C-alpha positions in Angstrom: 138.5 40.8 126.6 137.4 42.6 123.4 139.1 45.5 121.7 137.3 47.8 119.4 138.9 50.0 116.7 136.9 52.7 115.0 137.6 54.6 111.8 135.9 56.9 109.4 135.1 60.0 111.3 135.9 63.5 110.0 134.6 66.9 108.9 131.8 67.1 106.4 129.4 69.7 105.2 125.7 69.5 106.0 124.0 67.2 103.5 127.1 65.1 103.1 127.9 61.5 104.0 130.4 59.6 106.1 130.9 55.9 106.8 132.1 54.7 110.2 133.7 51.3 110.7 134.4 49.4 113.9 136.4 46.2 114.1 136.2 43.9 117.1 139.1 41.6 118.1 139.9 39.4 121.0 137.5 36.9 122.6 134.5 37.2 120.3 131.2 35.7 121.5 128.9 33.7 119.2 126.0 36.0 120.0 126.5 39.8 120.4 125.2 43.2 119.5 127.3 45.9 118.0 126.5 49.4 117.2 127.1 53.1 117.8 126.4 55.7 120.5 127.3 59.3 120.3 128.1 62.1 122.7 127.9 65.8 121.9 129.6 68.4 124.1 127.6 69.0 127.2 125.2 66.2 126.5 124.7 62.6 127.6 125.8 59.7 125.5 122.9 58.5 123.4 122.2 55.5 121.2 122.5 56.0 117.5 122.0 52.5 116.1 122.6 48.9 117.2 122.3 45.6 115.5 122.2 42.0 116.7 121.4 38.7 115.0 117.7 39.3 116.0 117.1 43.1 115.6 118.2 46.5 114.4 117.4 49.6 116.4 117.8 53.3 115.4 117.4 56.5 117.3 114.4 58.4 115.9 116.7 61.3 115.0 118.7 59.2 112.5 116.0 57.0 111.0 115.9 57.2 107.2 119.4 58.8 107.1 121.7 56.3 108.8 122.1 52.6 108.1 123.8 50.1 110.3 125.2 46.9 108.8 127.3 44.0 110.1 129.9 41.7 108.6 130.0 38.9 111.1 132.9 37.2 109.3 135.0 40.2 109.9 133.6 41.1 113.4 132.9 44.5 111.9 130.0 46.9 112.1 129.5 49.9 109.8 127.4 53.0 110.1 126.5 54.7 106.8 125.5 58.3 107.6 123.8 60.3 104.9 122.1 63.7 104.8 124.2 64.7 107.8 123.1 67.7 109.9 125.1 70.0 112.2 123.3 68.4 115.1 124.9 65.1 114.2 128.2 66.5 115.4 129.5 64.4 118.2 132.1 61.8 119.2 130.8 58.5 118.0 131.5 55.4 120.1 131.3 51.8 118.9 130.0 49.3 121.4 130.1 45.5 121.6 127.7 43.9 124.0 127.1 40.3 125.1 124.1 39.0 127.0 125.8 36.0 128.5 127.6 37.2 130.5 126.2 40.7 130.3 129.1 42.9 129.4 129.6 46.0 127.3 132.8 47.2 125.6 133.5 50.6 124.1 135.8 51.9 121.4 137.9 55.0 121.8 135.5 57.2 119.9 135.8 59.0 116.5 134.9 62.6 116.0 132.2 63.5 113.5 131.9 67.2 112.7 129.2 68.5 110.4 129.5 72.1 109.3 126.6 74.3 108.3 
C-alpha cells in the first residue's frame, strides 16, 4: 500500500503562483510515475503533469506555466504553478502509479482557487 499526502493548495489571484507538494509513503516501488490530475466542478478529472524516470508529460493547457519535479530521495513530487488563470481552479489530485504490477494510488486532493 502507498499513502499520498498533498499540500500547497489555496487561493491566489490570476497571474499568481502556487507550489503543490505530494509525499508518498508505504511500500515504494523502485520504478514509478508520480504527478497530478485535476478536477473542476462538473468536469472530468484530467491529467495536468506526470513524471517518471523516463519521461515528463504535461497537458497542453499548462505547458510553459507549470513545472513538475521529483525528489526521489524523499518520494516527493512538486508542481510549480505560475501565471495561474481562473480556469486552473480545481481540486488537484496527486497520483502514484506503478507498471509492475499495474496500480494507481490517489491523494485526497487539494483545492486550488484562482480569482480573476
